[in-house]
MDTraj code that builds the backbone (N, CA, C; nanometers):
import mdtraj as md
import numpy as np

residues = "MET ASP GLY ASN LEU ALA ALA LEU THR VAL PHE ILE LEU ALA GLY GLY LYS SER THR ARG MET GLY THR ASP LYS ALA PHE VAL THR LEU ASN GLY ARG SER LEU LEU ASP ARG MET LEU ASP LEU GLY ARG SER VAL SER SER ASN VAL ARG ILE ILE GLY ASP ALA ARG LYS PHE SER HIS PHE ALA PRO VAL VAL GLU ASP ILE PHE GLN GLU CYS GLY PRO LEU GLY GLY ILE HIS ALA ALA LEU GLY SER SER THR THR GLU PHE ASN LEU ILE LEU GLY VAL ASP LEU PRO PHE VAL THR PRO ALA LEU LEU GLN TYR LEU VAL ALA ARG ALA GLN SER ASN PRO SER ALA VAL VAL THR VAL PRO HIS ALA ALA GLY GLY TRP GLN PRO ARG GLY VAL GLN CYS ARG".split()
xyz = np.array([
    [11.4683, 3.6003, -13.6286],
    [11.4418, 3.7440, -13.6641],
    [11.3015, 3.7693, -13.6541],
    [11.2598, 3.8932, -13.5974],
    [11.1263, 3.9206, -13.5823],
    [11.0616, 3.9554, -13.7055],
    [11.1229, 3.9706, -13.8165],
    [11.0591, 4.0030, -13.9495],
    [11.0443, 4.1545, -13.9641],
    [11.0823, 4.2315, -13.8680],
    [11.0719, 4.3768, -13.8892],
    [11.1951, 4.4409, -13.9449],
    [11.1979, 4.4258, -14.0906],
    [11.3126, 4.4735, -14.1622],
    [11.3405, 4.6209, -14.1492],
    [11.2348, 4.6996, -14.1176],
    [11.2466, 4.8539, -14.0935],
    [11.3240, 4.8881, -13.9724],
    [11.3360, 4.7933, -13.8860],
    [11.4151, 4.8207, -13.7608],
    [11.5690, 4.8134, -13.7734],
    [11.6205, 4.7833, -13.8890],
    [11.7590, 4.7588, -13.9122],
    [11.8080, 4.8345, -14.0435],
    [11.9140, 4.8943, -14.0284],
    [11.9860, 4.9611, -14.1363],
    [12.1192, 4.8812, -14.1499],
    [12.1481, 4.8463, -14.2839],
    [12.2701, 4.7839, -14.3171],
    [12.3567, 4.8890, -14.3871],
    [12.4795, 4.8897, -14.3431],
    [12.5809, 4.9866, -14.4005],
    [12.6889, 4.9009, -14.4630],
    [12.7275, 4.9359, -14.5801],
    [12.8393, 4.8682, -14.6574],
    [12.9599, 4.9659, -14.6568],
    [13.0657, 4.9410, -14.5893],
    [13.1841, 5.0227, -14.5957],
    [13.2618, 5.0105, -14.7241],
    [13.2522, 5.1054, -14.8171],
    [13.3163, 5.1000, -14.9419],
    [13.3955, 5.2161, -14.9684],
    [13.4432, 5.2966, -14.8716],
    [13.5049, 5.4192, -14.9024],
    [13.6613, 5.4144, -14.8897],
    [13.7160, 5.2999, -14.8821],
    [13.8746, 5.2936, -14.8619],
    [13.9418, 5.3314, -14.9870],
    [14.0699, 5.3508, -14.9732],
    [14.1604, 5.4048, -15.0882],
    [14.2105, 5.2841, -15.1617],
    [14.1895, 5.1516, -15.1135],
    [14.2356, 5.0332, -15.1984],
    [14.3811, 5.0391, -15.2269],
    [14.4726, 5.0910, -15.1438],
    [14.6067, 5.1047, -15.1768],
    [14.6709, 4.9722, -15.1955],
    [14.6495, 4.8779, -15.1049],
    [14.7050, 4.7464, -15.1273],
    [14.6528, 4.6760, -15.2394],
    [14.5181, 4.6895, -15.2807],
    [14.4685, 4.6214, -15.3867],
    [14.5069, 4.6829, -15.5207],
    [14.5250, 4.8024, -15.5232],
    [14.5616, 4.8835, -15.6495],
    [14.4497, 4.9224, -15.7338],
    [14.3253, 4.8730, -15.6973],
    [14.2082, 4.9148, -15.7708],
    [14.0954, 4.9239, -15.6693],
    [13.9915, 4.9832, -15.7136],
    [13.8743, 4.9934, -15.6086],
    [13.8125, 4.8616, -15.5773],
    [13.8221, 4.8277, -15.4607],
    [13.7734, 4.6841, -15.4080],
    [13.6256, 4.6733, -15.4456],
    [13.5494, 4.7774, -15.4303],
    [13.4049, 4.7639, -15.4546],
    [13.3729, 4.7101, -15.5924],
    [13.4605, 4.7411, -15.6970],
    [13.4263, 4.6961, -15.8258],
    [13.5054, 4.5719, -15.8687],
    [13.5771, 4.5155, -15.7880],
    [13.6486, 4.3892, -15.8287],
    [13.5423, 4.2788, -15.8429],
    [13.5611, 4.2001, -15.9331],
    [13.4556, 4.0915, -15.9685],
    [13.4961, 3.9563, -15.9161],
    [13.3981, 3.8866, -15.8716],
    [13.4167, 3.7465, -15.8333],
    [13.3022, 3.6701, -15.8882],
    [13.3296, 3.5736, -15.9726],
    [13.2390, 3.4920, -16.0560],
    [13.1452, 3.5831, -16.1230],
    [13.1942, 3.6936, -16.1871],
    [13.1132, 3.7739, -16.2734],
    [13.0287, 3.8899, -16.2024],
    [13.0482, 3.8958, -16.0795],
    [12.9697, 4.0072, -16.0019],
    [13.0708, 4.0846, -15.9177],
    [13.0385, 4.2218, -15.9040],
    [13.1232, 4.3011, -15.8315],
    [13.0994, 4.2692, -15.6868],
    [13.2048, 4.3048, -15.6030],
    [13.1954, 4.2852, -15.4531],
    [13.0830, 4.3744, -15.4046],
    [13.0637, 4.5000, -15.4625],
    [12.9714, 4.5901, -15.4179],
    [12.8338, 4.5295, -15.4314],
    [12.8018, 4.4728, -15.5667],
    [12.6686, 4.4135, -15.5981],
    [12.6419, 4.2985, -15.4969],
    [12.7428, 4.2126, -15.4722],
    [12.7259, 4.1030, -15.3842],
    [12.6851, 4.1503, -15.2402],
    [12.7456, 4.2507, -15.1974],
    [12.7336, 4.3001, -15.0479],
    [12.6006, 4.3689, -15.0454],
    [12.5491, 4.4481, -15.1504],
    [12.4212, 4.5048, -15.1392],
    [12.3131, 4.4062, -15.1440],
    [12.3250, 4.2931, -15.2207],
    [12.2289, 4.1876, -15.2267],
    [12.2306, 4.1169, -15.0983],
    [12.3363, 4.0895, -15.0275],
    [12.3602, 4.0365, -14.9040],
    [12.2861, 4.1194, -14.7976],
    [12.3098, 4.2454, -14.7970],
    [12.2454, 4.3436, -14.6967],
    [12.0993, 4.3417, -14.7135],
    [12.0521, 4.3449, -14.8470],
    [11.8924, 4.3355, -14.8682],
    [11.8376, 4.2073, -14.8203],
    [11.9161, 4.1047, -14.7954],
    [11.8607, 3.9757, -14.7477],
    [11.8152, 3.9860, -14.5992],
    [11.8550, 4.0890, -14.5356],
    [11.8131, 4.1198, -14.4010],
    [11.7431, 4.2574, -14.3672],
    [11.7502, 4.3367, -14.4694],
    [11.6955, 4.4711, -14.4508],
    [11.6596, 4.5360, -14.5783],
    [11.5414, 4.6037, -14.5931],
    [11.5237, 4.6956, -14.6987],
    [11.5875, 4.8262, -14.6990],
    [11.6637, 4.8451, -14.5829],
    [11.7229, 4.9807, -14.5690],
    [11.8814, 4.9522, -14.5732],
    [11.9303, 4.9659, -14.6946],
    [12.0718, 4.9364, -14.7132],
    [12.1374, 5.0639, -14.7773],
    [12.2533, 5.0943, -14.7044],
    [12.3219, 5.2133, -14.7516],
    [12.4674, 5.1881, -14.7763],
    [12.5370, 5.2640, -14.8520],
    [12.6833, 5.2611, -14.8737],
    [12.7539, 5.3739, -14.8043],
    [12.8669, 5.3360, -14.7399],
    [12.9445, 5.4400, -14.6761],
    [13.0604, 5.4582, -14.7775],
    [13.0697, 5.5840, -14.8375],
    [13.1668, 5.6095, -14.9323],
    [13.1417, 5.7451, -15.0062],
    [13.2006, 5.7557, -15.1208],
    [13.1909, 5.8813, -15.1957],
    [13.0645, 5.8757, -15.2791],
    [12.9747, 5.9751, -15.2523],
    [12.8507, 5.9822, -15.3240],
    [12.8586, 5.9910, -15.4775],
    [12.9757, 6.0557, -15.5223],
    [12.9919, 6.0684, -15.6742],
    [13.0093, 5.9273, -15.7311],
    [13.0672, 5.8367, -15.6601],
    [13.1052, 5.7065, -15.7056],
    [12.9905, 5.6036, -15.6834],
    [12.9158, 5.6197, -15.5716],
    [12.8277, 5.5084, -15.5415],
    [12.6719, 5.5456, -15.5380],
    [12.6252, 5.6704, -15.5523],
    [12.4887, 5.7082, -15.5389],
    [12.3969, 5.6365, -15.6329],
    [12.4530, 5.5936, -15.7479],
    [12.3467, 5.5266, -15.8329],
    [12.3293, 5.3711, -15.7938],
    [12.3983, 5.3281, -15.7021],
    [12.3809, 5.1881, -15.6535],
    [12.2879, 5.1795, -15.5338],
    [12.2900, 5.2798, -15.4431],
    [12.2146, 5.2774, -15.3168],
    [12.2400, 5.4090, -15.2464],
    [12.1527, 5.4519, -15.1539],
    [12.1783, 5.5679, -15.0779],
    [12.3168, 5.5683, -15.0236],
    [12.3824, 5.6827, -15.0069],
    [12.5237, 5.6965, -14.9710],
    [12.5237, 5.7726, -14.8346],
    [12.6135, 5.7355, -14.7607],
    [12.6570, 5.8229, -14.6291],
    [12.8048, 5.8578, -14.6456],
    [12.8449, 5.9772, -14.6549],
    [12.9961, 6.0053, -14.6553],
    [13.0497, 6.0384, -14.5211],
    [13.1812, 6.0098, -14.5164],
    [13.2464, 6.0359, -14.3870],
    [13.2448, 6.1861, -14.3549],
    [13.2189, 6.2070, -14.2165],
    [13.2334, 6.3414, -14.1646],
    [13.3746, 6.3811, -14.1289],
    [13.4460, 6.2672, -14.0787],
    [13.5883, 6.2830, -14.0492],
    [13.6635, 6.2130, -14.1557],
    [13.7247, 6.2917, -14.2561],
    [13.8044, 6.2197, -14.3604],
    [13.9307, 6.1623, -14.3007],
    [13.9922, 6.0626, -14.3796],
    [14.1185, 6.0013, -14.3513],
    [14.1144, 5.9257, -14.2130],
    [14.0054, 5.8700, -14.1684],
    [13.9970, 5.7973, -14.0381],
    [13.9698, 5.6597, -14.0545],
    [13.9724, 5.6108, -14.1807],
    [13.9531, 5.4683, -14.2197],
    [13.8210, 5.4186, -14.1782],
    [13.8041, 5.2843, -14.1537],
    [13.6804, 5.2233, -14.1315],
    [13.6096, 5.2915, -14.0091],
    [13.6784, 5.3420, -13.8981],
    [13.6154, 5.3992, -13.7816],
    [13.5434, 5.5279, -13.8240],
    [13.6136, 5.6011, -13.9145],
    [13.5351, 5.7239, -13.9645],
    [13.4042, 5.6863, -14.0266],
    [13.4088, 5.5861, -14.1118],
    [13.2929, 5.5414, -14.1726],
    [13.1808, 5.4913, -14.0815],
    [13.2211, 5.4228, -13.9821],
    [13.1284, 5.3657, -13.8830],
    [13.0686, 5.4849, -13.8078],
    [13.1462, 5.5868, -13.7778],
    [13.0977, 5.7039, -13.7093],
    [12.9896, 5.7668, -13.7933],
    [13.0221, 5.7936, -13.9207],
    [12.9187, 5.8572, -14.0050],
    [12.7928, 5.7733, -14.0243],
    [12.8092, 5.6420, -14.0305],
    [12.6940, 5.5547, -14.0548],
    [12.6054, 5.5681, -13.9269],
    [12.6554, 5.5497, -13.8073],
    [12.5765, 5.5504, -13.6887],
    [12.5156, 5.6875, -13.6603],
    [12.5946, 5.7987, -13.6992],
    [12.5362, 5.9261, -13.6890],
    [12.4216, 5.9550, -13.7829],
    [12.4160, 5.8878, -13.8958],
    [12.3041, 5.9081, -13.9982],
    [12.1838, 5.8112, -13.9674],
    [12.2055, 5.7115, -13.8810],
    [12.0998, 5.6026, -13.8700],
    [11.9831, 5.6653, -13.7911],
    [11.8660, 5.6150, -13.8328],
    [11.7388, 5.6338, -13.7450],
    [11.6837, 5.5068, -13.6856],
    [11.7536, 5.4043, -13.7143],
    [11.6983, 5.2678, -13.6590],
    [11.7816, 5.2183, -13.5335],
    [11.7166, 5.1358, -13.4624],
    [11.7749, 5.0854, -13.3306],
    [11.8910, 4.9926, -13.3615],
    [11.8735, 4.9103, -13.4711],
    [11.9776, 4.8192, -13.5007],
    [12.0576, 4.8519, -13.6368],
    [12.1811, 4.8322, -13.6258],
    [12.2622, 4.8737, -13.7385],
    [12.3714, 4.7628, -13.7634],
    [12.3825, 4.7202, -13.8782],
    [12.4759, 4.6192, -13.9250],
    [12.5750, 4.6854, -14.0194],
    [12.7041, 4.6742, -13.9860],
    [12.8008, 4.7442, -14.0720],
    [12.8959, 4.6320, -14.1344],
    [12.9160, 4.6301, -14.2582],
    [12.9869, 4.5252, -14.3404],
    [13.0855, 4.5917, -14.4173],
    [13.2044, 4.5275, -14.4278],
    [13.3029, 4.5757, -14.5277],
    [13.2569, 4.5290, -14.6655],
    [13.2990, 4.5992, -14.7753],
    [13.2530, 4.5589, -14.9106],
    [13.3361, 4.4347, -14.9516],
    [13.4391, 4.4075, -14.8882],
    [13.5286, 4.2972, -14.9209],
    [13.5027, 4.1641, -14.8447],
    [13.3816, 4.1397, -14.8322],
    [13.3440, 4.0079, -14.7498],
    [13.2573, 3.9278, -14.8365],
    [13.2969, 3.8756, -14.9473],
    [13.2041, 3.8011, -15.0454],
    [13.1604, 3.6650, -14.9923],
    [13.2193, 3.6098, -14.8865],
    [13.1845, 3.4766, -14.8371],
    [13.0998, 3.4889, -14.7133],
    [13.0517, 3.6004, -14.6659],
    [12.9554, 3.6101, -14.5727],
    [12.8188, 3.5618, -14.6108],
    [12.7473, 3.4845, -14.5496],
    [12.6149, 3.4399, -14.5967],
    [12.4942, 3.5041, -14.5367],
    [12.3916, 3.4937, -14.6096],
    [12.2640, 3.5527, -14.5448],
    [12.2313, 3.4873, -14.4196],
    [12.2686, 3.3529, -14.4051],
    [12.2320, 3.2903, -14.2696],
    [12.3036, 3.3449, -14.1578],
    [12.4336, 3.3833, -14.1772],
    [12.5115, 3.4402, -14.0742],
    [12.4483, 3.5815, -14.0376],
    [12.4140, 3.6571, -14.1355],
    [12.3527, 3.7892, -14.1054],
    [12.2281, 3.7737, -14.0309],
    [12.1441, 3.6758, -14.0658],
    [12.0165, 3.6491, -14.0115],
    [12.0326, 3.6116, -13.8654],
    [12.1406, 3.5374, -13.8423],
    [12.1751, 3.4919, -13.7023],
    [12.2126, 3.6090, -13.6174],
    [12.3005, 3.7006, -13.6721],
    [12.3515, 3.8100, -13.5983],
    [12.2414, 3.9032, -13.5682],
    [12.1451, 3.9266, -13.6575],
    [12.0352, 4.0204, -13.6456],
    [11.9414, 3.9572, -13.5345],
    [11.9143, 3.8310, -13.5433],
    [11.8269, 3.7609, -13.4372],
    [11.8847, 3.7771, -13.3053],
    [12.0159, 3.7532, -13.2936],
    [12.0901, 3.7637, -13.1617],
    [12.0706, 3.9012, -13.1004],
    [12.0975, 4.0056, -13.1931],
    [12.0896, 4.1469, -13.1495],
    [11.9485, 4.1776, -13.1034],
    [11.8505, 4.1457, -13.1795],
    [11.7117, 4.1600, -13.1432],
    [11.6692, 4.0954, -13.0154],
    [11.7240, 3.9807, -13.0005],
    [11.6801, 3.9052, -12.8811],
    [11.7559, 3.9362, -12.7515],
    [11.8502, 4.0263, -12.7587],
    [11.9365, 4.0655, -12.6479],
    [11.9539, 4.2161, -12.6431],
    [11.8510, 4.2870, -12.5961],
    [11.8536, 4.4360, -12.6075],
    [11.9700, 4.5035, -12.5161],
    [12.0201, 4.4194, -12.4280],
    [12.1389, 4.4764, -12.3387],
    [12.2703, 4.4790, -12.4147],
    [12.2749, 4.4028, -12.5216],
    [12.4044, 4.4091, -12.6011],
    [12.4163, 4.5466, -12.6754],
    [12.5181, 4.6138, -12.6742],
    [12.5389, 4.7366, -12.7402],
    [12.6126, 4.7160, -12.8805],
    [12.7176, 4.6330, -12.8717],
    [12.7928, 4.6162, -12.9955],
    [12.8635, 4.4812, -12.9928],
    [12.8936, 4.4202, -13.1112],
    [12.9720, 4.3093, -13.1302],
    [13.0950, 4.3501, -13.2042],
    [13.2153, 4.3199, -13.1548],
    [13.3291, 4.3636, -13.2185],
    [13.4203, 4.2336, -13.2370],
    [13.4514, 4.1883, -13.3580],
    [13.5387, 4.0780, -13.3687],
    [13.6803, 4.0893, -13.3236],
    [13.7324, 3.9894, -13.2837],
    [13.8716, 3.9786, -13.2494],
    [13.9475, 3.8790, -13.3373],
    [14.0370, 3.9263, -13.4257],
    [14.0968, 3.8319, -13.5284],
    [14.2332, 3.8993, -13.5648],
    [14.3200, 3.8080, -13.6181],
    [14.4521, 3.8598, -13.6666],
    [14.5216, 3.9366, -13.5617],
    [14.5113, 3.8847, -13.4372],
    [14.5974, 3.9454, -13.3321],
    [14.5411, 4.0677, -13.2711],
    [14.4167, 4.1023, -13.2960],
    [14.3538, 4.2458, -13.2377],
    [14.2175, 4.2528, -13.2747],
    [14.1530, 4.3513, -13.2138],
    [14.0231, 4.3823, -13.2377],
    [14.0018, 4.4542, -13.3718],
    [13.8983, 4.4300, -13.4415],
    [13.8785, 4.4693, -13.5817],
    [13.7517, 4.5607, -13.5824],
    [13.7553, 4.6683, -13.6682],
    [13.8612, 4.7131, -13.7412],
    [13.9681, 4.7784, -13.6498],
    [14.0940, 4.7747, -13.6915],
    [14.2101, 4.8275, -13.6217],
    [14.1803, 4.9804, -13.6164],
    [14.2210, 5.0431, -13.5090],
    [14.2109, 5.1856, -13.5001],
    [14.3146, 5.2633, -13.5743],
    [14.2847, 5.3751, -13.6076],
    [14.3822, 5.4676, -13.6939],
    [14.3857, 5.5993, -13.6152],
    [14.4834, 5.6722, -13.6340],
    [14.4971, 5.8056, -13.5819],
    [14.4277, 5.8977, -13.6795],
    [14.3242, 5.9728, -13.6329],
    [14.2489, 6.0702, -13.7160],
    [14.3191, 6.2113, -13.7024],
    [14.3301, 6.2820, -13.8073],
    [14.3833, 6.4064, -13.8015],
    [14.2850, 6.5192, -13.7972],
])
top = md.Topology()
chain = top.add_chain()
for i, resn in enumerate(residues, 1):
    res = top.add_residue(resn, chain, resSeq=i)
    for name in ("N", "CA", "C"):
        top.add_atom(name, md.element.get_by_symbol(name[0]), res)
traj = md.Trajectory(xyz[None], top)
């Protein structure tokens, strides 16, 4: 990584309905810390510019918040809002429910992106499809 933390914005997707979990994932604790706190610290390990994608009423006292422009569009709606609000060349978007991602992995991803300016996006393929899975927006 070139050390230019200002050239990167980290966004934490925290705006889901948590219907399968039954409670807000962002505030679920693991080893005494909420998933949101863990992800904010993780994001801050690679950038001083960390934002939460979600409801400002719920998250604004933790970090700056970006709210969805298109409601009910799942993670893709959040990604759209994040990228539309960003002023940096590089953007890293993470789900709030990824407590086992390491700073070393993020540093690797950021370094790869910064060393390969022709790469536009990296999208994971897992669980039989591209992630996040698309949803129909109304």
